[in-house]
matplotlib code that plots the C-alpha trace (Angstrom):
import matplotlib.pyplot as plt

x = [11.3, 13.6, 14.8, 11.8, 9.5, 11.6, 11.3, 7.5, 7.4, 9.5, 7.3, 4.1, 5.5, 6.1, 2.5, 0.1, -2.4, -0.1, -1.9, -0.7, 0.3, 2.5, 3.9, 4.8, 6.6, 8.6, 9.7, 10.2, 7.5, 4.4, 1.2, 0.0, 3.3, 3.3, -0.2, 0.6, 3.5, 1.5, -1.2, 1.4, 2.8, -0.7, -1.5, 1.7, 0.8, 4.0, 1.7, -0.8, -2.7, -2.9, -3.2, -3.3, -0.7, -2.1, -0.1, -0.6, 1.0, -1.6, -4.3, -2.9, -1.0, 2.5, 4.1, 5.5, 6.4, 8.3, 7.5, 9.7, 7.4, 8.4, 5.8, 6.0, 5.2, 5.9, 3.6, 1.5, -1.8, -0.2, 1.2, -2.2, -4.0, -1.5, -1.7, -5.5, -5.5, -2.8, -4.7, -7.7, -5.7, -6.1, -3.0, -0.8, 0.6, 2.9, 3.5, 6.3, 7.1, 10.9, 13.6, 16.0, 15.9, 12.2, 9.3, 7.5, 8.4, 5.3, 5.0, 2.4, 1.2, -0.5, -1.4, 1.0, 2.5, -0.8, -2.6, 0.1, -0.2, -4.0, -3.4, -0.8, -3.0, -6.2, -5.0, -1.3, -0.9, -4.0, -2.5, -2.4, 0.8, 3.1, 6.3, 7.8, 7.0, 9.7, 8.7, 11.0, 9.9, 11.1, 12.7, 12.8, 12.3, 15.4, 14.4, 11.0, 10.8, 7.6, 9.3, 13.0, 14.1, 14.0]
y = [-11.2, -14.0, -17.2, -19.2, -16.6, -17.0, -20.8, -20.5, -18.2, -20.6, -23.6, -21.6, -20.5, -24.2, -25.2, -22.6, -25.4, -27.1, -27.8, -25.9, -29.1, -30.1, -26.6, -26.6, -29.9, -28.5, -25.4, -27.2, -25.3, -26.3, -25.9, -23.1, -21.2, -21.7, -20.5, -17.3, -16.6, -17.2, -14.9, -12.3, -12.5, -12.0, -9.1, -7.3, -7.9, -9.8, -12.5, -10.5, -13.4, -17.1, -18.0, -20.8, -21.0, -22.5, -24.7, -22.5, -25.1, -27.7, -25.1, -24.7, -21.5, -22.8, -19.8, -16.9, -13.7, -10.7, -7.3, -4.2, -1.3, 2.3, 5.0, 8.0, 10.4, 9.6, 12.3, 11.2, 11.1, 8.9, 6.5, 6.3, 5.6, 2.9, 1.3, 1.3, -0.4, -3.0, -4.0, -5.0, -7.7, -11.0, -12.6, -10.0, -11.5, -8.7, -5.1, -3.0, 0.6, 0.9, 3.4, 2.7, 2.3, 1.4, 2.3, -1.0, -4.6, -6.7, -10.5, -12.4, -15.9, -17.3, -20.8, -20.7, -18.4, -18.2, -17.0, -14.4, -13.2, -12.8, -10.9, -8.7, -7.9, -7.2, -5.7, -5.0, -3.0, -1.0, 0.1, 3.9, 6.0, 3.1, 4.1, 0.6, -2.9, -5.6, -9.2, -11.8, -15.4, -17.3, -20.7, -21.9, -20.5, -21.1, -19.6, -18.6, -17.3, -16.0, -14.4, -14.4, -12.3, -15.2]
z = [7.9, 9.0, 7.4, 8.6, 6.9, 3.7, 3.9, 4.3, 1.2, -0.9, 0.1, -0.6, -4.0, -4.9, -3.8, -2.4, -1.7, 0.8, 4.1, 7.1, 8.8, 5.9, 5.6, 9.3, 8.9, 5.9, 7.8, 11.1, 13.1, 15.0, 13.0, 15.2, 14.9, 11.2, 10.8, 12.8, 10.5, 7.3, 8.7, 9.5, 6.0, 4.6, 6.9, 6.0, 2.3, 1.7, 0.5, -1.7, -3.2, -4.0, -7.6, -10.1, -12.9, -16.0, -18.4, -21.4, -23.8, -22.8, -23.5, -27.0, -26.7, -27.7, -29.4, -27.3, -29.0, -27.6, -29.3, -29.1, -29.8, -30.4, -30.4, -32.7, -29.8, -26.1, -24.7, -21.7, -23.7, -26.4, -23.8, -22.1, -25.4, -26.3, -22.9, -22.9, -26.3, -25.5, -22.3, -24.4, -26.4, -24.5, -26.0, -24.2, -21.1, -20.2, -21.3, -19.8, -20.4, -20.6, -21.2, -24.0, -27.8, -27.8, -25.5, -24.7, -24.3, -24.9, -24.3, -26.3, -26.2, -29.3, -30.7, -33.6, -36.3, -38.2, -35.0, -34.6, -38.2, -37.7, -34.4, -36.1, -39.0, -37.1, -33.8, -33.4, -36.6, -35.5, -32.2, -31.8, -32.3, -33.3, -35.1, -35.2, -34.0, -34.0, -33.4, -31.7, -31.6, -28.5, -29.1, -25.5, -22.0, -19.9, -16.6, -15.2, -11.7, -10.2, -7.1, -7.8, -4.7, -2.2]

ax = plt.figure().add_subplot(projection="3d")
ax.plot(x, y, z, "-o")
ax.set_aspect("equal")
plt.show()
């Protein structure tokens, strides 16, 4: 992958609906050369999909919460049970198994604190094998990168 491929990826990340002609102009290629490069990036699975990013705040989900979850037993079956249960909660936008002082870092998006209280009472507190759950309320997102390696 050369610098032109990287420029293509940066432009597609900004706007995946950009036309090939406009993309070619932005990266200083002919449209046919640009299309060949995009197709090559797709075939090599460097571009794995095109997607839409929703403005969650405009959809009413304004409160982001980060959970630090520790399980009482980290055996494979217990991890698997927890993961199957957390996947079923639609407010979960990210769940990462980590090493350190807790087992999972979970990112939630809810409408407001009352919505979170209801979610905590009805679903989060019912998750299997939880030893501790610490909630952190985000104040403001400073950086958000979809593909930070470029």
